[in-house]
C-alpha positions in Angstrom: 132.6 98.7 69.6 135.0 96.5 71.5 134.7 92.7 71.6 136.3 89.8 73.4 138.8 88.7 70.8 140.6 85.3 70.8 144.1 86.3 69.9 145.4 82.7 69.9 144.4 79.2 71.0 146.5 76.1 71.6 145.2 72.6 72.0 146.4 69.1 72.8 144.3 66.0 73.1 144.2 62.4 72.0 143.2 63.3 68.4 145.9 65.9 67.8 148.3 68.6 68.9 146.7 71.7 67.4 143.1 72.8 67.0 143.5 72.8 63.3 144.9 69.3 63.2 142.1 68.0 65.5 139.4 69.6 63.3 141.0 68.1 60.1 141.0 64.6 61.6 137.4 65.0 62.8 136.4 66.1 59.3 138.3 63.4 57.5 137.7 60.4 59.8 141.5 59.9 60.0 141.3 59.2 63.8 143.5 57.3 66.2 142.4 54.3 68.1 141.9 54.7 71.8 144.1 53.3 74.5 142.8 50.7 77.1 142.7 51.0 80.8 141.7 48.3 83.3 138.7 49.6 85.4 136.6 47.4 87.6 138.1 44.3 86.3 137.5 45.0 82.6 139.4 46.9 79.9 137.8 50.2 78.8 138.9 52.7 76.1 140.4 56.0 77.2 141.6 58.9 75.0 145.2 59.4 76.3 147.6 61.9 74.9 150.4 59.8 73.4 153.0 62.4 72.5 156.0 63.3 74.8 155.1 66.1 77.2 157.5 68.8 78.7 159.5 67.6 81.7 157.6 67.9 85.0 157.6 71.3 86.6 159.2 71.8 90.0 157.0 70.9 93.0 154.3 71.8 93.9 153.4 72.0 90.2 154.8 68.6 89.0 151.6 67.0 87.7 150.6 65.5 84.3 147.7 68.1 84.1 150.3 70.8 84.3 152.5 69.1 81.8 149.5 69.1 79.3 148.9 72.8 80.1 152.6 73.6 79.7 152.6 71.9 76.3 149.9 74.5 75.2 151.6 77.4 77.0 154.9 76.9 75.3 153.1 77.4 71.9 150.7 80.2 72.9 151.3 83.4 71.2 152.1 85.9 74.0 152.7 88.9 71.8 149.5 90.6 73.1 151.1 90.7 76.5 153.9 93.0 75.4 153.6 96.3 77.0 150.8 95.1 79.5 151.7 95.5 83.1 152.0 92.0 84.8 149.2 93.0 87.4 146.9 93.6 84.4 147.1 90.1 83.1 144.7 87.5 84.5 144.7 83.7 84.4 141.5 81.6 84.7 141.7 77.9 84.3 139.2 75.1 84.5 140.2 71.7 86.0 138.5 68.8 87.8 141.4 66.3 88.5 144.3 68.8 88.8 147.0 66.8 90.7 144.7 64.1 92.1 146.5 61.2 90.5 149.9 62.3 91.9 148.3 62.9 95.3 146.9 59.3 95.4 150.3 57.9 94.4 151.9 59.9 97.2 149.4 58.5 99.7 150.2 54.9 98.6 153.9 55.6 99.4 153.3 57.2 102.8 152.1 60.4 104.5 151.5 63.2 101.9 153.8 66.2 102.2 152.8 69.8 102.0 153.8 69.8 98.3 151.5 66.8 97.6 148.6 68.7 99.1 149.4 71.7 97.0 149.5 69.6 93.8 146.0 68.3 94.7 144.6 71.8 94.8 142.7 72.8 91.6 144.1 76.3 92.1 147.6 75.0 91.4 146.8 74.8 87.7 146.1 78.6 87.4 149.0 79.5 89.7 151.3 77.4 87.6 150.3 79.3 84.4 150.7 82.6 86.2 154.2 81.7 87.5 155.3 80.5 84.0 154.0 83.7 82.5 155.3 86.0 85.2 152.0 87.7 85.6 150.4 89.1 88.8 146.8 89.7 87.9 143.9 87.7 89.3 144.7 83.9 88.9 142.3 81.2 89.9 140.9 77.8 88.8 137.2 77.0 88.4 136.3 73.4 89.4 132.7 72.7 88.5 133.3 69.2 86.9 132.6 69.1 83.2 131.7 72.8 82.9 134.9 74.1 84.5 136.8 75.3 81.4 133.7 76.7 79.6 133.0 78.7 82.7 136.7 79.8 82.9 136.3 81.4 79.4 133.1 83.2 80.5 134.9 84.4 83.7 137.8 85.7 81.6 135.4 87.6 79.4 133.8 89.2 82.5 137.3 90.3 83.8 138.0 92.0 80.5 134.6 93.6 80.3 134.9 94.9 83.8 138.3 96.5 83.0 140.0 94.4 85.7 142.5 93.1 83.2 143.9 94.1 79.8 144.5 90.4 78.7 143.6 87.0 80.2 145.0 83.6 79.6 142.1 81.2 80.0 141.2 77.5 79.3 141.5 74.2 81.0 143.5 71.1 81.6 142.9 67.6 83.0 144.9 64.4 82.9 143.5 60.9 83.1 142.9 60.0 86.7 142.4 56.6 88.3 140.2 58.0 91.1 137.8 59.7 88.5 137.7 56.5 86.4 136.8 54.4 89.4 134.2 57.0 90.5 132.4 57.0 87.1 132.6 53.1 87.1 130.9 53.2 90.5 128.1 55.2 88.9 128.0 52.7 86.0 128.8 55.4 83.5 131.9 54.0 81.8 131.3 52.7 78.3 132.9 49.4 77.4 133.6 50.5 73.9 133.8 53.8 72.0 130.9 55.9 73.3 127.9 56.6 71.1 126.3 60.0 72.0 122.6 60.3 71.4 122.1 56.6 70.5 120.2 56.3 73.8 121.4 52.7 74.2 122.2 52.7 77.8 125.9 53.4 77.1 128.4 55.5 78.9 131.4 57.8 78.5 135.0 57.4 77.4 137.4 59.4 79.7 140.0 61.5 77.9 142.7 64.1 78.8 143.9 67.3 77.3 144.4 71.0 77.6 143.5 74.1 75.7 144.7 77.7 76.3 143.2 80.9 74.9 144.8 84.4 74.8 141.9 86.8 75.2 141.9 90.6 74.9 139.2 93.3 74.5 139.5 95.5 71.5 137.9 96.5 68.3 137.6 93.4 66.1 139.3 93.2 62.8 138.3 91.2 59.7 138.7 87.5 60.4 139.0 87.7 64.1 137.3 85.0 66.2 135.1 86.5 69.0 133.7 85.2 72.2 130.4 87.0 71.5 128.2 85.5 74.3 128.0 83.1 77.1 125.2 81.8 79.3 125.5 80.1 82.8 122.7 78.5 84.7 122.2 75.8 87.3 119.5 73.1 87.5 119.5 72.8 91.4 118.0 69.3 90.7 120.4 66.5 91.6 124.0 65.9 92.4 124.8 63.9 89.3 121.7 63.6 87.1 120.5 66.6 85.1 117.0 67.9 85.2 115.4 65.9 82.4 113.5 68.7 80.5 116.7 70.7 80.0 115.0 73.9 81.0 118.1 75.5 82.5 120.5 74.2 79.8 118.1 75.9 77.2 118.2 79.1 79.3 122.0 79.1 79.1 121.9 78.9 75.3 119.3 81.7 75.1 121.5 83.8 77.5 124.5 83.4 75.1 122.4 84.4 72.1 120.9 87.3 73.8 124.3 88.7 74.9 125.6 88.4 71.3 122.5 90.1 69.9 121.8 87.1 67.7 118.9 84.7 67.0 118.7 81.0 67.0 118.7 81.0 63.2 122.1 82.7 63.2 123.8 79.6 64.7 125.6 77.4 62.0 126.9 74.6 64.3 126.5 73.4 67.8 129.2 71.4 69.5 127.1 69.4 71.9 128.0 68.2 75.3 127.0 64.7 74.2 128.6 62.4 76.7 127.0 59.1 75.6 125.0 58.7 78.9 121.3 58.6 78.3 120.3 61.0 81.1 122.7 63.8 79.8 121.9 63.1 76.1 118.1 63.2 76.5 118.4 66.4 78.6 120.5 68.1 75.9 118.1 66.9 73.1 115.2 68.4 75.0 117.2 71.6 75.6 118.0 72.0 71.9 114.3 71.4 71.0 113.3 74.1 73.5 115.9 76.5 72.0 115.8 75.8 68.3 112.5 74.0 67.7 112.2 72.2 64.4 114.9 74.3 62.8 117.9 72.9 64.6 121.3 73.8 63.1 123.8 71.0 62.4 125.2 69.6 65.6 127.5 66.8 66.9 129.5 65.6 69.9 133.2 65.2 69.4 133.7 63.2 72.6 133.7 59.7 70.9 137.3 60.6 69.7 138.6 63.3 72.0 137.1 61.4 75.0 135.4 63.4 77.8 138.2 65.6 79.1 136.2 66.5 82.2 137.3 69.8 83.6 139.1 70.6 80.3 136.2 69.6 78.0 134.7 73.1 77.6 138.1 74.5 76.4 139.0 71.6 74.2 135.7 71.8 72.4 135.7 75.6 72.1 139.1 75.4 70.6 137.7 73.0 67.9 135.0 75.5 67.2 137.6 78.3 66.8 139.5 76.1 64.3 136.2 75.6 62.4 135.5 79.3 62.3 139.1 80.0 61.2 138.8 77.4 58.4 136.0 79.3 56.7 134.3 76.1 55.7 130.9 74.4 55.8 132.4 71.0 56.5 131.8 70.1 60.1 133.5 67.8 62.7 131.0 65.0 62.0 130.6 62.6 64.9 126.9 61.7 64.9 124.6 58.8 65.6 123.8 56.6 62.5 120.1 57.4 63.0 118.3 60.1 64.8 116.9 58.9 68.1 113.2 58.2 68.1 111.2 61.3 69.0 114.1 63.6 68.0 114.1 63.3 64.3 114.2 67.1 64.0 117.7 67.2 65.5 120.1 68.0 62.6 123.2 65.7 62.6 124.2 66.8 59.0 128.0 66.8 58.2 127.6 70.1 56.3 126.4 73.5 57.4 124.1 75.6 55.2 126.9 78.1 54.6 130.5 78.7 55.7 130.4 78.6 59.5 130.3 82.1 61.1 128.6 81.2 64.4 129.3 78.2 66.7 127.6 77.3 70.0 129.6 75.1 72.4 127.8 73.4 75.3 129.2 72.1 78.6 126.7 70.6 81.1 128.1 69.3 84.4 127.3 67.4 87.6 125.0 69.4 89.8 123.2 70.7 86.8 126.0 73.3 86.2 125.5 74.6 82.7 127.5 76.9 80.4 127.1 77.7 76.7 129.7 79.7 74.7 128.8 81.6 71.5 131.8 82.0 69.2 131.6 84.1 66.0 133.9 85.1 63.1 134.1 88.8 62.4 133.8 89.8 58.8 
């Protein structure tokens, strides 16, 4: 039986420059301090990537988002593309900001050019990757806010399952963006300090930036392969920015992913929660986990207090951390948890250790508009 196999993954974010490095730092607590950004007259922490990035690409692809993506692309193992016709290789990316920062800088300096408008387009991220790889299969960007990159991985799996492509490069990228920071500030959702998911203390989010790229193929899995075993996508149809409080559709996305993989709730060893630090999102996710797992919730945590919320790239960044956890063959988890379980949710398991070496991870991304995606990643043994 053929599976959607993750042949390689590359990651860059505030915490580190590879998925394995990020996981090790999240496990050990050896984590960098955040940078500061002036927003709304106050300094707030942001999770900036502080390493040198590749030189800007030629217009219309010269954006920091694409520089983050290029950093990963230069390190991605493209051996699976050997012998594959260029028109049989797809690219699906997730991005929210794309070239928004560069576009606004251009508008400050005068009238935007055609190239400035092209940089603004989210589609430019996927087209940049396709151009760099020299491939001619389907190439597009999904832009559904915080679920973008998670949905890009699900879309890539569908292309492989449908036989449209023999290989797909998928993932996401987003750079810090003044427009997005000010927008979240206007919604009163920016945390004045490092965010505290699930503390339900009226806090907010920390913006971050980063990119993650996956090389996906469809073949018979071998021992040790990491597989995208299932995915679920739902929508609340409730409110533009506030999730439906019961988490009904978020829970349905998790159940869809489990059903597709032929697994049960008890098979999940770790959940990377969306966990933004905003009460509305966190309460919804706690309710969704309760509806899905009941009193027997597997260990879970949100990694956003240290990676920051990478917006359109978040789903890929966090899935990459899950891949590293599965490859590490360990029960030690990326432990970023509240000091106490929130009242009424004492059954939610914030343990730092799984009950066994992790073989199955669930990664959640829940976006504005109630746009939900859950990815189920497993290790083939």
